[in-house]
N, C-alpha and C positions, 0 to 999 in steps of 0.2 A: 402536455396534451399530445394526442396521437395525430400526426399529420395525415389528413384524409387522403392525400394523393399517393401515399406510400406507407410502408410499415415502419418508417423511421419515427423515433420519438423526438419531439421538439421540447427541450427543457425550458421551464419557467423558474421564477425565483423560489416558488414553493418546493419544487423538486431539488433545487440547489440546497435549500435548507435541510431537506431530508438526507440528501447525499452527504452533507457535512457530518451529520450524526452517524450515518451508516458507515461511511468510509473511515471515520475516526475509530469506530469499533473494530472494523476489519483490519485497520492499520497495526494492531497489536503493539501500540506505543510508538510506531514510526511512520515513515512516509511523508513527514512534514506536517506541520500544524494545519488541520483542515479548516480552521476558522479563518486563517489568512487566505487560504485558497478560495473559500466561499466569498469573501469580500471581493477578491479579484474577479471571480466568475460573475458575481452579481453586477459589478461595475461594467464588465464587458456586455452583459445583456442590456444594461441601461444605455450603453453607447450604441445600441442597435444591432449588435452581432447576434447571429442565430446559432444555437447549439443543438445539433441533431445527433441522435444515436441510432446506428444501423444494426438491426438484428444480425447476429453472426451467420445465420442460415441464408441471409440475402446477399452475402459477400460473394462476388464472382470469383471463380477459381484463379483467373489471371490478374486479379487486382493487385496493385502494388501497395502494400500496407507497411507503414512505418510506425514502430513503437517508440514512445517518447515518455520521458519523465524527469524528475529532478534527481540529482545525485549530490551527495554530501551529507553533512551532519544536520539532523532535524533542528538542533538548537540554533544553528546559524540561519536556517531558512525561516525560523520564527523571529529572529532579531533583525535580520537584514531583508527588507522587502525587495522582491524582484523588480527589475526595470519594467518587465511586462511582455516584451516581444522576443525573449530569449528563444522560446520554442519555435517561433516562426522563422527566426534567423537560422536555427538548426535545420529545419525542413528545407528552406530555400537553398542553403549551402549544400545539403545532401543531393537535392535535385540537380544543382549545377555540377557537382562533382561526378555524378553518375549519368547525366544527360537524360533524365527521366522526369515524369510528372507523377507525383504521389496521388493515389486514388482515395486513401482513407488513412486515418490515424488509429492506432491501437494503444491502449493503456499498458504501461509497463507493470504497474502495480496499483490495485484498486485502493490500497490503504492510504489514508491521510490526504495531504495536499496533492499527492500524485494522482488522485482521482480527478482533480480539477485541471491540472496542467494540460492534458490532452484536449479537454473541452475548449479551453481558452485558445490554444494554438490552432486547433481545427477550425474554430469559429473565425479566427483572423485569416486563415488560409482558404476559407470557403469549402471545407471538407467535412464529411461525417466522421464520427467516432464509432468504432465497432463495439458492440455490447459484449466485451470480453476483457480479460487482462492476462498477464503472464504469471500471476502468483495466487490470486484469490485472497490475498492478504498483503502484508509488506515483508520484505526481506532486506538485509543490509547491503547485499552485493549483487552486481548486475548479472553474473552468470547463474543466479538463482531463480531464473525465470523458466517456465515450461518451454518458452521459445528456444532458449539456449540448451536446456537439458535434452530436448528431443531433436537437436541437430542444426538449429539456425546459427550461422556465423554473423556476429553483430557488426563487424567491420566491412566496409568503411562506415564510420560513425562520425558524428559532429557534436562538439560540446561548445556551448555559448554561456557567457557570464553576463552579469548586469552592466559591465563596463563597455561591452561591445566587442570583446575578444571572441574570435571564432577559431577553434582548434579542430583539425580533421585527423582522426586516427585511421590511417589508410589501410593498415593490415596488422592484425594481431595473430600470433601463432596458435592461440587458444583463447577461449572465453575468459579464463582466469587471468591471462596476461592482459587482456583488454581491460578487465576490472582493475588490475594493478596500475596500469598506465593512466587510466582515467582517474583513479583515486589520487594519484600523485599530482595530476593536473588540477583537480578540483581543490586540493589543498593550496596550490599556488594561486588559484583564482579567488581565494578567500573562504573556501569551505562549503559553498553551495552553488551549483550551476544547473543547467538543463542539458540533457543529452538525447539525441535521436539516433537510433541504430539503423543499420542497413535494411532495406525493404524486404519484406516477406511476401510470398504469394498468398492469395486468398485461400487457395487449397490447403496450404500448410497451416494457416491460422485457424481454419475451421476444424482441423484435426487436433491441434496441440495447444490452443488457447484455453484458459479457464472460461467457460461460457457464462453469459448472462450476468456479468459482474456489476454493471450499472443498475440493472433491474433489481438485483439482490441488495445492493447497498441502499438504494432508495426505499425499497420495501422495509429494510431493517430500520432505517431512520423513521419511516412512518409508523412502525410498530412502537418505537420509543415515544414519539409524539402522541400517538393515540393513548398509550398507557398513562402518560402524564395528564392528558386531558380528562381521562376517566378516573383519575386518582387510583390507578393500579400501580403495582411495582414495576418500573421500567426494566429493572435487572431481570426479573422473571420473564418479561416480554421478549427480551433479547434471547434468552435461553430457548423459549418456545419457538421463536422465529428461526433459529439457527441449529436446533438440535443440540444445544450446548448444556452446560450445567455449572452451577456455582461450586467452586472448590474451596473458597475461603472468604471470610469477611473479617475485617480488622482495621487497625490504625497503623499508618506508616510511622515507625519509630526510629528508623535509621536509613540514610540514603547516601550511597557513594556513587558519584557520577563525574566523569571527566571526558574531555574531548581529546582523542588520541588517534592519529593516523587517518583522519577524515571520518571517524566514527565517534558516537557517544557510547562509552562503555561504563558499566557499573553494576550495582546491585541495590535492590530495595528490600528492607526488612520490615515485616508486618506482624504485629502482635494481634492475636485473634480476639474477637469478642463474640457475644451471643453463643451460638452453638460451637464456636471455635475457641472459646475462652481457655487460656492456658497453653494454646498451641502457638508456634512461631513459624511463619512462612518466609521464604526468600525467593525473589524473582531476579534472575540474571539478565542483564541488559547488554545488547550490542545494537544500538539504534532501536531495535524492537525487543520485546520480551521473549526470551528464548527458552528458559527453563523455570519451572515452578516446582519448588520443593517444600515439604512440610515436615518440621522437626527433623531436618537433615535427610529426608527420603524424597527422591525425585518422583513426582506424580504426573507431570505433564511436560512435554518437550516438543520442540519443533520437529516436523512441520505443522502439527496441530497448533491451533491458535490459543495463545494466552492473552487474555484481555483484562485490563484493570479499569473499572468503572467507579465513578462516584457512587457511593452506597445508596444515596437518596435520589439523585436525579437520573442516574443511569448514563450520565455523560462520560464519554471515553476520556481517560487521562493519558496524554502522550508522555514520552520519557522526559521531555524537557519541562513538563508541567507538574511532575511529581514533587510533592512538598511534604516535609515533616508534619505529622499530625492529621493528614487527610484520612477520612473514613472511607474505606474502599471495599468493593467486592471484586474478587478475582474469578474470572470465568474461563472455562475451557471449551473450545468449539472445534469440532472435527474439520480437518482440512479436506480439500478436494481430492478424489482418488488419483488424479494425475500427479500429485505430490507424494504418493505413497508407493510408487513403483520402485523396484530395486535401483534403477538408474537415477531416479529422482532423490532417493534417500542418500545416495553417495554425495549429493550436492547440498541438499537442504535438510538432511537429517542431522543427528548429533555429530557424526563424523565430519560433516562439512563445516562445522563450527569449532572443530578441534576437541570435541568431547569424545575421545576414543573409547572410554570405558563405560559410556552410557548407551544402552540399546533402546532404539525407538519402539515403543509399544503403543499402538493406536488407542486413543482414549475410549473409554466406555461412553456411550450416549445415554445411559440411564440418567434420568432426572434426579436431582437431589431430593431426598425425602423431606 
């Protein structure tokens, strides 16, 4: 519901339910399992915590905004439940290190469980969450945020694990080096932790964050719920809501997936049915779905979103929940323009993932016939 004393949104359990669905779709397979995040967020609400979302335009220019999210392999975050106060410990340690008071929390990535982590942490800290994020989806590495791409230096940063360990990264010579050191640390901490980055100014966030991320994710979730209630196709509801299109329907017939270097890496092979009978698709995985190809030809690639949904329910299937025999629909959704600039494509385009021979071509938004 809308708080009548301000423009801030105050979340209830119904919104958390819609956010689980929407963030799962925007997570493109990664970001941590949103179901686990939903349970944690719902429990925080039932314990009396308040979750408020501040419109990006209401953020003061001089506000100190800390972005926060989980780091590690989604498979670990699904199997090992968080202690619960990792994010709060990160924020308090960062405040102590810098001698500041944080004014608001920003989402690192709206995809998956990482949409919930800022809400839980901010509620415990008595702070609002800004209606924005740094990706508009999920990416596997920390330098792949619009915050970093457009000039923010993430250190000093703080990483906390479920055991109570607190690690401060005082200075990194680049955002890539910050990612490397943090990734090595998260492996030592068991494969999944929480990290808060150095504060950004409100002025910077308003210019370089992906806007209205929570509004979008909740709207997307409500579109799926509405379609199910009206006995309409939820997959088509997602496409209509996001300007996306179905690029494949089929059954998973092979799945290669392994945990390596703090990432889940692999490939899903899908045999087509219905209009796609006789075709074979492949989806390349690095925490998220990065490349979709049909019959050996690349058709969709990051930073545009590749989403795998249950063909009947429209529920997002994360990388750790992919299974042999699942009947799926593969969707392509256009990314935000901030991810399509030349400087962004150096980081989140094919080159940023080591695909030097693949050229990013923005997907067409024409709907499937």
